[in-house]
C-alpha positions as CSV (number, residue, x, y, z in Angstrom):
1,X,-40.3,18.5,17.1
2,X,-36.7,17.2,17.1
3,X,-36.6,17.8,13.5
4,X,-37.4,21.4,14.2
5,X,-35.0,21.7,17.0
6,X,-32.3,20.4,14.8
7,X,-33.1,22.8,12.0
8,X,-32.9,25.9,14.5
9,X,-29.6,24.8,15.8
10,X,-28.3,24.4,12.3
11,X,-29.4,27.7,11.3
12,X,-27.8,29.4,14.4
13,X,-24.5,27.4,13.3
14,X,-24.6,28.7,9.9
15,X,-25.7,32.4,10.9
16,X,-22.9,32.2,13.6
17,X,-20.1,31.1,10.9
18,X,-21.4,33.8,8.4
19,X,-21.0,36.5,11.3
20,X,-17.5,35.1,12.2
21,X,-16.4,35.0,8.3
22,X,-17.1,38.7,7.9
23,X,-15.3,40.0,11.2
24,X,-12.4,42.0,10.4
25,X,-9.0,41.1,11.9
26,X,-7.0,44.1,13.0
27,X,-3.4,43.8,12.8
28,X,-2.8,47.4,14.2
29,X,-4.0,49.1,17.3
30,X,-7.5,50.5,17.0
31,X,-8.2,52.5,20.0
32,X,-8.0,56.3,19.9
33,X,-4.9,57.8,21.6
34,X,-2.7,54.4,21.5
35,X,0.9,55.3,20.5
36,X,3.3,53.0,18.8
37,X,7.1,53.5,18.3
38,X,9.4,51.8,16.1
39,X,13.2,52.3,16.1
40,X,15.2,51.5,13.0
41,X,18.9,50.2,13.0
42,X,21.4,49.7,10.3
43,X,23.2,46.1,10.0
44,X,25.7,47.4,12.9
45,X,23.0,48.2,15.4
46,X,23.2,51.9,15.1
47,X,20.1,53.8,15.0
48,X,19.1,55.3,11.8
49,X,15.4,56.4,12.5
50,X,12.5,56.6,14.7
51,X,8.7,56.5,13.8
52,X,5.9,57.5,16.2
53,X,2.4,56.4,15.3
54,X,-0.8,57.7,17.2
55,X,-4.4,56.5,16.5
56,X,-6.1,59.8,16.2
57,X,-9.6,58.7,14.8
58,X,-11.7,55.5,14.3
59,X,-14.7,54.7,12.3
60,X,-16.8,51.4,12.4
61,X,-19.5,50.6,9.9
62,X,-20.9,47.0,10.5
63,X,-18.0,44.7,10.9
64,X,-15.7,47.1,9.0
65,X,-13.1,49.4,10.7
66,X,-11.4,52.6,9.5
67,X,-8.5,53.9,11.6
68,X,-6.5,57.0,11.2
69,X,-3.0,57.2,12.0
70,X,-0.7,60.2,12.6
71,X,2.8,59.1,11.8
72,X,5.7,61.3,12.8
73,X,9.4,60.2,11.7
74,X,12.6,61.6,13.2
75,X,16.2,61.0,12.4
76,X,18.9,59.1,14.7
77,X,19.0,62.5,16.6
78,X,15.3,62.9,17.2
79,X,14.9,65.7,14.8
80,X,11.6,65.7,13.2
81,X,11.7,64.7,9.5
82,X,8.0,64.8,8.5
83,X,4.5,64.1,9.8
84,X,1.5,62.7,7.9
85,X,-1.7,60.8,8.3
86,X,-2.7,57.4,7.0
87,X,-5.7,55.2,6.9
88,X,-5.7,51.7,7.8
89,X,-8.9,50.0,6.8
90,X,-10.4,46.5,7.7
91,X,-13.1,45.7,5.2
92,X,-14.9,42.2,4.1
93,X,-12.7,40.4,6.5
94,X,-9.4,41.5,5.1
95,X,-7.0,44.0,6.8
96,X,-5.4,46.5,4.4
97,X,-2.2,48.2,5.2
98,X,-1.2,51.4,3.2
99,X,2.1,50.8,1.4
100,X,3.1,54.3,1.5
101,X,4.3,53.5,5.1
102,X,6.9,51.4,3.7
103,X,8.7,54.5,2.0
104,X,12.1,55.8,3.8
105,X,11.0,59.3,5.3
106,X,14.5,60.3,4.5
107,X,13.8,59.6,0.8
108,X,10.6,61.8,0.8
109,X,12.5,64.4,2.9
110,X,15.3,64.6,-0.1
111,X,12.7,65.8,-2.3
112,X,10.5,67.7,-0.4
113,X,11.0,71.0,-2.3
114,X,9.8,69.2,-5.2
115,X,6.5,67.9,-6.5
116,X,6.2,64.2,-5.5
117,X,3.2,62.0,-6.6
118,X,2.7,58.7,-4.9
119,X,0.3,56.0,-5.6
120,X,0.3,52.8,-3.7
121,X,-1.4,49.4,-3.4
122,X,-2.7,48.2,0.0
123,X,-0.8,45.2,1.5
124,X,-3.8,42.7,2.6
125,X,-3.9,40.5,5.5
126,X,-6.8,38.2,5.6
127,X,-8.4,36.7,8.6
128,X,-7.2,33.1,9.6
129,X,-3.9,33.1,8.2
130,X,-1.9,30.0,8.5
131,X,1.5,28.8,8.0
132,X,2.3,28.1,4.1
133,X,-0.4,30.7,3.0
134,X,0.5,33.2,0.0
135,X,-0.6,36.5,0.5
136,X,-1.3,39.0,-2.5
137,X,1.6,41.2,-4.0
138,X,1.6,44.9,-3.6
139,X,3.3,47.9,-5.5
140,X,4.1,51.4,-5.0
141,X,5.0,54.2,-7.3
142,X,6.8,57.8,-6.4
143,X,7.1,60.3,-9.2
144,X,9.1,63.3,-8.4
145,X,8.7,66.4,-10.8
146,X,9.9,69.8,-11.3
147,X,7.2,71.6,-12.9
148,X,5.8,69.5,-15.7
149,X,9.3,67.4,-16.1
150,X,9.4,64.0,-14.4
151,X,12.8,63.7,-12.7
152,X,12.6,60.4,-11.1
153,X,10.1,57.4,-11.0
154,X,10.6,55.0,-8.1
155,X,8.6,51.8,-8.2
156,X,8.6,49.3,-5.4
157,X,7.1,46.1,-5.7
158,X,6.4,43.5,-3.0
159,X,6.0,39.9,-4.1
160,X,5.9,36.2,-2.9
161,X,4.3,37.0,0.3
162,X,4.5,33.8,2.6
163,X,3.3,32.9,6.0
164,X,6.2,31.2,7.4
165,X,5.0,30.5,10.9
166,X,3.6,31.7,14.1
167,X,6.4,33.0,16.8
168,X,6.5,34.8,20.0
169,X,8.7,37.8,19.9
170,X,10.1,40.0,22.5
171,X,11.0,43.7,22.3
172,X,11.0,46.8,24.9
173,X,7.2,47.0,24.3
174,X,6.6,43.5,25.5
175,X,6.2,39.8,24.1
176,X,3.9,39.2,21.4
177,X,2.6,36.2,19.4
178,X,3.0,37.1,15.9
179,X,2.6,35.8,12.3
180,X,6.3,35.6,10.5
181,X,6.1,36.7,6.8
182,X,8.7,36.9,4.2
183,X,8.7,38.5,1.0
184,X,10.8,39.7,-1.8
185,X,11.4,43.2,-2.7
186,X,12.2,44.9,-6.0
187,X,13.2,48.4,-6.4
188,X,13.2,50.3,-9.9
189,X,14.6,53.8,-9.8
190,X,15.2,55.2,-13.2
191,X,17.1,52.4,-15.0
192,X,18.3,50.8,-11.7
193,X,16.9,47.7,-10.5
194,X,17.6,46.3,-7.2
195,X,16.4,43.2,-5.6
196,X,16.2,42.4,-1.8
197,X,14.1,40.4,0.6
198,X,12.3,40.9,4.0
199,X,10.8,39.3,7.0
200,X,8.2,40.9,9.1
201,X,6.5,39.7,12.3
202,X,2.9,40.9,12.9
203,X,0.9,40.8,15.6
204,X,-3.1,41.1,16.2
205,X,-4.0,44.4,17.7
206,X,-0.3,45.6,17.6
207,X,0.7,45.5,14.0
208,X,4.5,45.3,13.3
209,X,6.7,44.0,15.7
210,X,9.9,43.6,14.2
211,X,11.2,43.8,10.5
212,X,14.3,42.8,9.2
213,X,15.8,43.6,5.4
214,X,18.2,41.6,3.4
215,X,20.4,41.9,0.3
216,X,20.3,39.7,-2.7
217,X,23.0,37.7,-1.2
218,X,20.8,37.3,2.1
219,X,23.0,39.6,4.2
220,X,21.1,41.5,6.8
221,X,20.9,45.5,5.9
222,X,18.9,46.9,8.4
223,X,16.0,46.2,10.9
224,X,13.2,47.9,13.1
225,X,11.7,46.9,16.3
226,X,8.7,47.9,18.3
227,X,9.9,49.7,21.4
228,X,6.9,51.3,22.9
229,X,3.2,50.6,22.9
230,X,1.0,52.6,25.2
231,X,-2.6,53.6,25.5
């Protein structure tokens, strides 16, 4: 009888472990109607742009979650630059963030009268991240065309993504427990290649709380902060 009880407890333990392993972490809000606002600044603390994101749809299939986000970008005078929808997915226990959201809206707006083709990887954020973990690289490619002629090819590569630690970050939107993640950025535009680096702080159920970018000499070039989070 005791052996049967032990076997039953062992089965329940394994079953519970498998369920937890399949659960998806959501490093972004997933409640419809939630609105996030991020403001971006240059190295001298001057406002450069504003991004507002609203959750407009959510689909759940088992433990997998798919969220549709409507993003509206504004310049420093709050004039609307562009609006578009992105899908944020958590599948098989891995959160996936579309790299297209890393594109500067001013860059896209500059070519809005031309044909733009964008292909992008998802940045992956697995469950149970720990300091010292290495995360997968990601790449984005934007091709600007005029008719059949290619005018510009821009390739953005994110590499050496490392979990630096877990930190509390306070902004106007509140105080959040975040993962601090560093990575390298390489941008190729035609024959010109530039290198830089960045740090992001991302929170479970919240998304990016703060990001900072640095030039190849390690000097701060700009940053973004979460200024509003409301449901």
